[in-house]
N, C-alpha and C positions, 0 to 999 in steps of 0.2 A: 625392420620391424622388431620392437623390443620383445623380450621373453614374456612380459606381462600381457602385451597385446596379442601375442601368439596364442597364449592360453585362452584369453577372452574370445578370440575369433574362432578358434578351431575346436575348443571343447565346449564352449558356451556355459562353462561353470564358473561361478564366482563364489569364493569361499566365505564371504561375509554376507550377513543377512540384512534385510531392510532396516534402516536407521542405525546400523552398526558402523563401526569405524571403517573408513576407506584406507587401504594401505598407501595411497598417494597423498592424502591430506588430512588435516585436522580442521575443525571449524571453531572459530572464536566469534561469538555473537556479542555485539556492542550496540549501545544507543548513543547517537550523537546529540540528540536533544529530545524533549518530550513536553507535552502540554500545549493547550490552545484555548481560545476565548469562546468557543462554542458557536461562533458566528462564521469564522473562517478557519481553514486548516491548511497545513503545509502539504504539498504534493510534489511529484516529479523530482524527487531527490536523486541526483545523478552526479557522480564525481569524476573529475579528471585528475591525473597525477603528473606533476611537473618534476622530472628527475632532479635529484640533488646534485650540487656541484662536487666534483672529485669523489663521486661515489657516495655522497651523503644521502641522508634520508629524503625521499621525495616530499614535495608539498602537495597536499590534497586540496583541490578546489571543487567544492560541491555547489551546484546550482539547484535551486528549488523555488517554488512560487506559491502564492496563496490562492486558495479556491474559496469562493463564497458558497456556504453550505445551502443557501436557499435557492440556488439555481443549478442548471446543468452546464458543467464545463465553463464556469465563469472564472477565468484566470486573470491574474494581475502580474505586474512586472517581476522579472527574475530577480532573485536574491542570491547571495553567495555566503557560504560558510567555508572557513579555511582551517586546515590542521597541519601543523609542522612537526608533530610528534607521532606520526603513524596512526592517527585516528584515536588517540587517547583523549585528547581535548580538542574542542572546536570553538571557533569564534561564534558569536551570535549572528543571525542572518542580517546581511546588509543589502538593502535594495540598490539596484543599479539603474540610474536615470536613463541610460542608453536603451533600456528595455521597457520604458514606460509606454503605455498605450499611445498609438498615433491616430490622428484623424484620417479617415479614408473615404473616398467617393467611389460608389459603384451602383450601376443600374439606376442612375438618376438620383440617387440618395447621397446627400453630402453631410449627413450627421452620424456616420458610422465610425467605429473604432477598430483598430487592428492591434494585435499583440502577438508575441512569440511564445509558443508553448511546446511541451514535449521535447525539450531541449536536452541534448547530450554532448558534454564536452569530452574530448579525447586527445591525447598527445600525438602530435605529428612529428615523428622522429627526424625526417629529412630536413625540415625547416626549423626544428626546435621551437614549435609553437603549440599552444593549447588551442585547438580549434573546436568550436561547438556548432552543431547543426540541429535543426528542428523543423517545425512548420508554423504557419500563421493561423490565427483564429480571428474571425471578424464578428463584431457585435453591433446589434441595433437595439438601442435603449437597454443596453446591458444584458441582452439575450443573444445567444449564439445564433448566427444566421446559417441555416442548413443548406441553402442554395447560394453558393458563394465561390469566388476564386480562392485558391490556396497556393502558397508558394513555399519554397525551401529557403529559409533564412540561415545565415551563418554569421559568426562573430569570432574574433581573435582576442585572446586574453593577454594583457600586459601585466606580468608579475611584479614589475617595479612599481607601477601606479596602482596595482590591484584593481584593475578595471577592465571591462570588456569594450571592444570597439563598437561604434555604431553599426548595427546589423545591416547587412545587405542581403540580396536574394540571388540565387543562381539563375542565370539567364538560360531558359530552356528553349528548345526548338519551337517555332511558331506553329504549333499544331493544337487543334482544339482538345485533343485527348490529354494534353498537359496543362489545361487551363485550371484544373484542380489537382495539384500534385504537391507532395511534400515528403519530408524525411522525419516525420514525428515518431519518436520512440524507437528509432532504428539503431542498429549496431553496425558500424562501418568496418572496413578492413583496408589498411594502408599497405600498398605495394612497396617493394624495396627501392624502386626508382622515385618514390614520392607521390606517384599517382594514387588516387583514392577510389576505392570501390564503395560507392554510396548507394544503398538500396532505397528506393522510393516507392510510393504507391500513388496511383493517378486515375483520373476519369474525366470525361468531358462534363462541364458544368451542367447540372440538371439531370444527369443520368444516375443510375442506382449502383452499378457494379464497378468496383475497383479492380485494377490490374497492378501487378508488381513488375518492376524492372530494376536492374542494377546499372547505375551510371558509372562511367569512368571519368573522373574529374582530375584536372591539374590544380595544384595549389602551390603558390610561390611564397607563402607566408603572409599574404595579404588578400589575394584574390582567389576565390574558388570558382573554377570554370568548367562547364560541361564540355566533354570531348566527344563522347559517344555513349550509347546505351545498348544493352543486350536484349535477350529474348523477353517477350512480354507474357506474363503468366497470370491466369485467373482460373476460377472454377465457377460453374453455373449454380452457385449456392449462396443465398443471402446477398451480402454486399461484396462478394468475391473475395479477393486476397488483399491484405493490407498489413501495415506495421511489420515489414520484413527485417530480418537481421542476417548478416553474412559473416562467415569466418573461413579460415583456411586450416586444413589439417591433413598431414601426410600426402601432400601433392594435389589435393582437390579442394574445391570450394563448396561450402554448404550454406544453404539458405533456409531459414525457418520462417513460417508465415502464419499470420492470424486469419481466421475465418469464423463466421458466426457459429458454425456447428462443430468445427474440428480444426486443430492446428495441422499444418502441412509442412513438408520438407521436400527440398529439391537439391540436386547436386550438379556440379559443373567442373570441367577440366580447365577452363580459361577464366572463370570468374564472371563472365558476361552471359554465356549461353547455358541454360539450365534444363535439366530433365523435367518431364511432366511432374507436377506436384503430387506427392503421395501423403495420405493421411498419417499422422503420427500414431504409432501403436507401440505397445510393449513387445518384448521378445517372445511372449506367449501368444501373440496375435490379437490380444484384446486391445481395444481403443485406449489411448493414453488418458483420455478424459479431459484434455485441455480444450477449451472452446471460448470464442469471443474475447480473447485476451492474448497478450503478447508472450513470446518465449525468447530467450537469448542464449548465447553460447559461452562456454568456457573451454578454451583450447589449450592443451598442454602437450608436450612432446610424446607423452606416454598414453594419452587417452583424450577422447573428445567427450565433453559433457554438455547436457542441456539443462537449463534452469527454467522452471515452469510452474504453473498452478494447474489443478485438475479437480474433477469430481471424485467422489468416493473416498474422501478422507474425513468422514464425520463432520462435513463442513457445509451442509445444505443451508444453514442459516447465514452463510457469507454470500454477499452479492456476487453472482456469477462464479461462485466457488473460487474466488481469487485469493485464497489463503488456505493453508500455509504455502510458502514458497519451497519447492523441492529442487534438488540437484540429483542427476543420475547420469551414468555413462551411456554413451551412444555407440551402437554397433555401426561403424561407418560404411560397412558393406551392405548390410541388410536395411540400413536406415531405420533402426528400431531402438527403443529405449530399454536398457537392461534393468528389468524390474528389481532384481535382487540388490542392485547398487543404489537404489533410491534412498536419499536421506532428506530430512527437513533442514533447510537453511535458516528460514525465518518462521517463527511459530505463529499460529492463528490465535488472535484474541478478539475475534468478532469482526474486526474491520478488514476491508479488502486490502490486498497488497499487490494489485495488478500492474501498476506502472513503475517498474523497477529497472535497474541498469547494472551492467557488469563493467568493472574497471580493472585493468591490469595495473595494480598499484606498484608492484616491484617484482623482481625475479622470484621472490619467495611468497608473494601474497597476491591473490585475486579477490576483489571486493564485489559484493552484491549489495546495492544500496536501494532503500525503498522507504516510503512513509505509510503509516496507517491512515488510510483515506476515511474521513469521519462522516461519510454519507452511507446510509444503509438501504436495505430493501424497503420498498414502499409499504403502506401509503405515506408514512411519515419519514420519507427518505432523508430529510434535513434535520431530524432530531437525533443528536448523537448520544442521548442518554442510554439508549439500549446498548450501544457499543461500549460505552464507558462501564456499564455494569458487568460486561464480559471481560473487561481489562484493558480495552484500547484507550490510548491517550495521545493519539497523533505522534507516536514515536517516529523518529528518523533512525531506522535500523541500518547498521553497517555490519554485514556478515562477512567475516574475513576467512577466506579459504587459504589455509597456510600449508604450503607444499612441503612434504617431508624430504623430497629429493633435491638437494642443493644444486645438483648439476642438471636439473630439468630445464627444458627450453620452452619458450612460448612463441606463438605466432603473433 
């Protein structure tokens, strides 16, 4: 245990105040692109990093897709933006035909469409591949079907062709509870032997409540296969638990989970079997204030961090209080967020910032990427003018956490 963590755990005192500089990192806030046509906006901006050859600078591959403002979760094909200079400049979005909507038949209907969304690319060190996972969405007459099957699609990136492979889906056990299951917006963890811990959420078609489990999958550079899954977690509140993210820190695995009323956290010694979910709270015992949206992890050898949104930040005008985006240290023993360590990563300009992602770009940088989602609180949820007056412009934000310790290590 480092001296820094010893002080954190055993004194509970942090010498820096809220929004002050953290001794471990600096924040550089950048914009990859901005602007939109007021009919559609970019969402789900998530980056993967391909290591450079011979220690050179990594190539960033960011996936994102368009959302139709006039509907609910009306998504279109994944696009890609690339950066070869550390996120200083980016290419314009390029649509990938491999992610175009597909015709689909279900429940006697043959005029349906399916697409991939909530996609997250991440580097798989063992095979040297950029692997992306997400979940499927199904549309009837361009409206999302709420009673539908859901699957976990995956695709592999070819850096030479600058293209993604035709997506496939993980073959799950033939059990009704997995008939609606997916890895949308999750954060996975890759084991040293190449196996992947992929958290998913699932429920039987037609039922209300989701549960979460972590899959152990094998990946050979082409095929992602289910091997086993661990404990099944839920809570009797709202839609249960969903959009989970997993990480590893100091010998244990940590799982953070979305719920309609509060975010939750659980811990594991083996990555598969987790403790009972506990509501996220600050170290003073008060609720974190995160609800009905995702949270993700940043793990460094000296500290564990949570990235999240919450109530109580003069942000009642923001849909589900999904902006600004915060980062704060986590007490890994008490499973609490250290309030004094909280800082703003991405500012609030009226638009929600809920669907974000964390990327380990290099040894010295961790990125949080997100777009300004240009739908607002009703009744005119599809009119972006209100958001634009507050400063939102469908920016694609890249918040770079720059580590001060060059000898730091990451999981």
